[in-house]
N, C-alpha and C positions, 0 to 999 in steps of 0.2 A: 903960467900956472904949474902946479906940481901934480904929476900923475901918481896914482897908486902903483904898486909894484908891477913891473912888466916882465912877463915870462917869455923867453926865447925858445921856440920850438923848431927843430929840424924836421921839416915836413917832406914827405915822399922820399925817404931814404931808400937806399938799395936794400936788397934782401939781407945783406950781412950787417946792416945798420950804419953803413958809411954814408957820408955826404948829406944830401937833403937841402931844402931851401930854408934858410933861417928866416923865421917869421915872428914878429913881435905880437904878443897877445896880452891884452889888459882889459880890465873892466872900464866901461865907458863912464864918462862924467857928464851929466846933463848940462853942466855949466860951461863945458868946453866949446870952443868954436871949431869949425872945420879946419881953420889954419892951425890951431893947436894939434888937431889930430894928424894933419899932414906932416907936422914936425916930428912926430914920435918915431917913425921908421928911420929917419936920418939920424936922430939922436941916439937910437939904439944900435944902428949899423945894419939894418935889414932893409930889403927893398919894399916890403909890405908890412902893414900893421893891422891887426884885427881887434875890434872893440866890441866887447860883450855887453849888450844892453841888459837892463833889469827886466824882470817880469816876463810876460808872454803877450803876444798879439792875440786878437780875438779868435784866430783860427789855430791857436796853440803853438805858434812858433816863438822861439827864443830869438830876440833881435841880435844880429851881428852886422857890423859895418866894417868895410875894408878901405884903407887909404894907402896910396903911395905918397911920396913927397910932393907930387904934382896934383893929384886928383883923388876923388872918391871913386871907387869901382862899383859897378852894379852887381858884381859877383867876383869871387876869387876861389878857385878850386883848391890850391895848396893851402890858402888861408883858412878854408873851411876844414880841411884836415887838421890844421894846427889848432883851430878854435875848439873843435869837438874833442881833440885829444886833451886839451886843458880842462874842459868841462868834466871829462871822465876822471881825471886825476883828482878832482875836487870831491869825488865820491869814493865809497868803499866797494863800488860795484865792479864786477868782472866785465860787464857789458852794459852800455848805455844806449838805448833806443830813444831818439828824441826827434824834434822838428826844429828847423832853423828858418828864420825869416831874414832875407837879404834881398835888396833891390826890388822890393815889392812882391816877392814870391816866397812862399813857405814850402819847404820840402823836407822829406824824411832823411834822417842821418842815423848811422850806427857807429859806435866806437867800441872796440874790443881789445882787452889787454892780451898781448902776446909776449913771448919770451924776449923778442928783439925790440919791442916797442908797443905802440898802440896803433892798431889797424883801424882805419876810418873809411867808411863808404858813404856816399850821398847820392840822392837822385838828382841828376842834372836837369831832367825834364826833356822837352822836345827840342831837337836841333833842326833848324831850317837850313836847307842847302840850296845853293844856286851856282851857276857858272858865271865867272866874272866877265864883264864887258871887255872887248879887246884893249881899249885904252887903259882900263883899270889894271888889267893883267900886265900890260907892258910897263906901266909906271912902277908897279911893285917889283917886278922881276929886274928891271933896270936898276932900281934903288938898292936891291939886294946884291947887285954885281954878278948875277948869274949869267953864264954863257950857254950856248946851245949844247955844248958837251956835258953840262951839268944836268940837263933835263932828264926826268925819268922816262924810260922808253914806252911805258904803257899806262901812265897816270898823268893827270893834268891838274893845274890849280883849281881850287874850289873855294867859294865863300861859305863859311859855316857860322851859324848864329844860334847859340843857346840863349841869347839875349843880345849881348854885344857881338857884332860880326867881326870875324878875322879871316884872313886868307890862309888857306892851307896850300903850301907850295912843295911838291915832291921833287927830290933829286935822286939820281940813279944809284948812289952808294954812299957809304959813310965817309969816304975820302972827300967826295964832293961836299958833303955836309960840313966837314971840318974846314974846308977852304972858304966858306961863305964869309965875306967881309963887307957888310952892308955900309952904304953911305948913310949914316944915321940921320943927318939933316934932311936929305932927300926922302928917306923912308918916312920920317915923321910928317913931312909935308904931304906925301902921297897918301898916307893913312888918314891924315886930317881931311884931305880933299874928298876921299871916298868913304869917309865915316867908318874906318876900320880901327879896331883895337890894336892890331899888330899883325905880324906874319909868323906863321908856324911852319918852318922849313923842316921836312922830314924825309926819312927813308922808311918805307912800310915794313911791318913785321913780315917775316917769311918763315913758314913752318913754326918750329918751336923757338926760333931766334927772335928776341924782342926787336921792335923798331927803334929808331933813334931820331931825335928831333932837337931843334934849337928854336926858341921863341924870341923874336925881336919886337919890342913895343916902345920905341922912343917917344911916341906921341903921348904916352901917359907917364913918361919919366923913367921907364925901365928899358935900358938899352938892350940888355939880354937877360932873360929870366932863367933862373936855375931850373925851375920846374913849373910848367903851365898845365895844370891838371884839366882845366876846362877845355883846352885845345886838344888834349888827348881824347877826351870824350867826343869832341867834334870829329876827330880823325876816325874813331870807331864808327860814328854815324856815316861818314863818307864811305868807308870801306864796306860797311853793310849795304849801303845804297848801290855801290858799283858792282858788288859781287852777287847781289840778289838773294843772299842768305836771309834766314829768318832771325838768327841771333849771331852775335860775334863777340869774342873776348880778346883783348889785346894787352900787351905790356909795351911801354915806350920808355927808353932810357934817355935821360937828358943831363945837362949840367957838366959834362966832362970837360968842355972847353973852359969852364969857369973854375975848375978844380973842386967842384961840389957835385959828385956823381949822384944822380937822382933817378927814381923810377916811379912811373905812374901806371896804374891799372885802369882799364875802362871796359865796359860792355855796352852793347847796343842791341835793341830788339825792335821789331816792327809792331806797331799797335794801331788801332783804328784811326788815331789822330795824327800818326806820322811815325817818326823814329825817336824812341825814348832811350836815354842813356843813363848809366850809373858810372861813377868815378870813384877810385879809391887809392889809398896810399898808406904807407907805414910812417908813423911819426915818433920821434924821440924828443921827449920834453926835458929840456936841460934843468939842472938843479938851481942854476944861478937865476937870480931875480934882480932887476935893476929899477931904481927910482929915477924917473926922467925929470929933468929941469929942477 
């Protein structure tokens, strides 16, 4: 089938506008199959594609679906940044406050025109946290190729789920982070066995210095993600939980090993139902548009 024009957005760029995660954004076609949607990202040359649905759901959300070449995702953080940036560019507004419906959930979004691009924030919702079982932890750490020398001295792996669960795996410094060379086949198998989206390997923020992270998700067809915004929100929830603070705000740098420097912002707060998070990033909407197939 022939898709309408596809816009490529660099989502979660650094503060100076560099890098970001290239994401395809297009209007959805109700006649398309999911196989058609999975083919878009590969055809455009991005890891993810966002499909903007028509109209609104009964609770006021604008439908957005996300696909990689392998599967549909129940949520995509940097994809949401890209989708909302495109929605704002289609208006004459300086700021667009809206609601998005993805993966059975409707949540608030805001997109704001800035000098360096479009700043987008969205409510990630509640993040559930648990400690991994010993066999679960061992399988993932082994597949990542981590050694005892790589372990963080005062932090430990955690399972975080804003919907789809993923393992947060701390290492002691940025050098250890750069050395991670996972066995992707074993990692995909372990993530499939334990129902995990992937693994977010990170160095926590310290003071004013941003944290750093790498996201591996071969089980959904993404060997390494340039920017995983939802996992940054999960990290904010984990750090809030372990520090006992009421609120926390973090920045995490990603993508350096892929030559696409990225930056994701997140905040977490305690509420009666648990830990709620917001995630944000700066997007640059490219002028180029592509017709697929």
